[in-house]
N, C-alpha and C positions, 0 to 999 in steps of 0.2 A: 563615519567621518562627520565632524561638525559641519552644520550647514554654512556657517560663515567662513569656513576654511577654503571655500571654493571661490570666494569673491575675487574679481579681477582688479589688480592694481591699475588705477586710472592713468598712471604715468607710463604704463607699459602695455599697450593694447596687443592682443594676440595677432600674430602674423598669419593671415589666412593660408599661406603656403605651408605653414608648419602645423596647421590645425588638423586634428584627427578626431573623427566622430566614431565612438565605439558604441555599437548597438547591443543592448542586453535584452534578450527576448523574454516573453512570458513562458509559462509552463504548458504542458499538454499540446505542444505543437513543434514543428520543425522550422529550421531557417527558411524553408520555402515560403512560409507565410509572409516573411519580411523582404522578399526579393524586390517588390515594387518600391519600397522605401529605400532599400540599398541602392538600386540602380537609379532611382530618382535623385538621390543625393550625389551619387557618383557622376551623373550626367551634368551636374551643376559645378563640377570641379572639386568637390570635397573628397578627401581621403576617408574611406569608411572601412571599419573592421567589424565583423559580426562573429564573435567567438562562439564556438559550438559548445553548448552546456552539456556536461556529462549526464545529467538527469533527463535530458531530452534527446539523446542520440545513442546510436549503437545499441539498440534494444536487444540485439541477439547476443551480446556479450553476457557471460555468466555473472558478471559483477553488476549488471544493470540495476537489479532490484535494491542494491545496497547503496546506490548513489544518493547523495543528499544535497541540500542547499549549500553546505560547507564545501563540497566538491565543486559546485558551480562557482561559488565565490572565489575559491582558490584559482580556478581556471581564468576567470576574468581578471583577477589581480595580477596574475603572471603575465597576461597579455599587455595590460596597461603599464605595468612596471617596466617591461622590456622596451616598450615604445617610448616611455618617458626617460628612463635612465640611459638607454643605449642610443636613442635617436633624438632626444630632446623635444619630443612631441608635446604640443599643448592639446589636452584631451577634453572633449565634450562627451560626457557619459550620458547616453540616451537610454532610458529604461522604460519598459512596458510591462504592465501587470505584475506578475511574480518577479519580473526582472528588477523591480524596485527593491525587493528584499535582497536580491543577489548583489546589486550594485552598492547598496548601502553597506553591506557587510564586506564587500570586496576592496573598498578604497580607504586605506588608513590615512591619517593626517599627513604623514610624511610624503604622500604622493600628491598632495594638493599644490596648486600653482603658487599660492601665497606663501606656504611653508617653504617650498623649495627656493623661491625668489629671495626670501629673507635669509637663506643660508648661502646665497650666491650660486645656486644651481639653476640649470635651464629646464624648461618643460614643466609639466604637471597637469593635474586635473583642474580645469578652470571653472567647470560648472557641472552640476548634477541636474539633468533634465528628466523629470518624471511625467510620463504621459499615460493617463489611465493606469497608474501604477500604485503599489503600496508605498506609502510615505510614512516612515517611522522616525520618532525622535531618537537621538543617540541612546543606546542601551535598552531600547524597547523590543529588540528582536525576540528575546526569551519570553517576554510577556505576551507577545503576539502569538507565539506557537502554543503557549499554555492556555491562553484564554480564547484565542481564535478557533481552536478545535473544540471548545466547550467541555474539555475534560475535567477542569477544576473550576472552583469559584474563587474569586479574589475578595477575601474578607476585608483587606485593607491594602494599601499600596505595597506590591511585591510580597504579600502574605497570602498564600493559597491554602484552601481547604478542600476536602473531598466534596463532590456533589453526587447525584444519583448515577451519572454517567461514569465517573471515575471509580465509584464503588464497584461497578460491574467487573472492573479489571482486578479487583482484589481477590476474585475467585479464580483459582488456578485453571479450572476447566475452561472458563471464559477466555483467559489469556491464551491458552493453547488453541482454542478455536479461532480466535482472530489472527493469531500468528499463522495458523494453518491456511486460513483464507487468503491473507494478503502476502505473506512472505513465501508461501509454498505454492498453493494453487494459483496465486496471482501471477507467478512467472509465466504460466501458460497463457493467462489472459493478456498480459502485456505484449506477448509476441504473436497473438492471434492474427493481426494483419499480415505479418510475414509468413506465418504458417499457411494461411488461406491462399496467399499469392503463390506459394511453392507448389500447391496442388491445383493451381488455376481456378481457385474459388469453387471447387467441387465440395460437396458436403462430406466431411471426413467420416469414414465408416470403419476404419481399422483401429482396433484396440492398441496396436503398437505403432501407429503413425498418426499422432494427433498433436494438438497444441501443447499437451503435457510433455511429450517427448521433445518437441521443438524448443520449448522454454527451458527445459532442464538438460538439454544436450545429452540425452540418453536413449538407448534402445529398449530399456526396460518398460514394462507396463506399470500402471499406477501401483497395483498391489505388490508386484515384484520389487518396485522401487522402495516401498515401505519396508518390505521384508529385509532388504539389504541395509537399511538404516534404522537400527533399534530406537534411537532417540526420536526420529521422525515418526516411527510407528507408535511410540508411547504418546507423543503429542497428539497424534490423530485419534487414538483411542480415548485419551483424556478429553480432547476437544468435543468428541461426540456426546459427552455428558453435559455439555454446556446448555444452560437454559436458553441461550440464543438459538440453539438447534431444536430443542424439543418443545419450546413455547410454553404457554401457560396451561399445562395440563392439570394443574392443581385446582383450577377453576371448577366448581361443582357442576357447571353446565357441560364442561368438557368440549373438545373439538369435534367429537363424533358421538352420536346418541347410542352408546353401547347398551345402556340400560334398556332402551326400547327395542333395539335391534336384536339383542341377545337375551331373550327372556329366559330366566333361570329354569322355568318348568320345561323348556324345550331343549335345554342343553344338558347332556349327560356328563358325568365326571370324566369319562374317557374320550369325549368329543374334543376336537381341536377348536378352540375359540378364536385364538389370534396367532398368526405367524408374522413376526416382526423380522423383515428381511433387511439385513445390514443395520441392525439395531444397536451396534456398539456394545456397551456393557449392560444392556437391558434396561436402560434408564426410562425409556418410554413405557415398557411393560410394567415397570414398578409404579410409574405415575398413574397408569390406568388402573392397576390393582388397588392403589391407595384411594383413588377417586371412586371406584366401583368395587368395593371389597367383597360383595356377594356374588360376583360373576363366577359361574361354574366353568368347567372345561380346562383344557390344557393351553398353556401359553408357551409358544416355541420361539426361541431366539436363533436366527440364522445369520451366518457370516462366514467369511473365509477362515481357514484353519487358525492362522495366527491371532485373528481378532477374537475368535471363540475361546482360544486358550487364555488370552488376556482377560476375557470376561470371567472365565471360571476361576482365575487366580484372584479375582476381586470378590469372591464369595457371593455368587448369585443367590437370590432368595430361592427357597425350595420349590416354589411354584413355577419357576422359569426353567424350561428344558433347553439347554444349549445344543445346537446342531450345526456342525461344520458342513458347508455346502459350496458348490461352485455356482456362480451366477450365470455361467455359460452352459449349464447342464439343466435338464428338465427338473421341475420342482418335485422333490421327493414326498411332500405332504399333499395328500389328496383330500379335498373337501367334499361336501355333499350338497 
């Protein structure tokens, strides 16, 4: 909405009895945070509406992780449009923090007071009030999300190129890992407060009764859930190969002093050198062998049946021994 579209016509001041204050809240919080503001304005005789933003409410709903700023803006616009068109309300839109983005996106020019007055209609948004809020020029919203997240570099106005961060996402395994973290495991994290409240804040100790089940509305355990969803299982196995997971193992120093701790003269060919538990497709063992090619002994990759079968289908190096195990059973490999 253009900033000048909200200017009040000096010949027609707003009637306070018809004034409506719409509060658009910030993100990562609930309407409870704004109760003092809400009741403070109400006690002074102002009509106040505080729309509930989809991205900040009903976290138990299965669609919660998919809600975006667009959903929030649509909600606010529907509330304002109904008040303006059906009740002729004169609206003061008050926005805080992230609410500035929502409000700016929510109010088109045809809802402004000046536009409606020029067409002989009553009501309209008379002012946009930003307090500690994001304030963007018209058409800047896309630029904000592209540059504000530092994913791309702006080479020239509205011309974007890759940077080191965006290049990370050009690798399929990295994309799968981040999707796994935020869109999949994130659902359990989002609902953690409700999950803990449901067990009276006791430390969850059951494999089948945790934030994962609560967030996904399922009785299946994590591995059983993956097995029932082939695409999710593929994404998990692919994501485990991400450099974001295994770190910089190609550094000659390495994350662990294998060369010093596993002296070749002390390790026989049939000795077990390393057991990688839950090692995906063996990417860590490969990196270790590449960094320390003279290491003797056996390298064993352990995982649940489906993960091991997936690893074998991707042609494991000859020096990696795949072994299907249950994480809830005693370790079958014994060291010395």
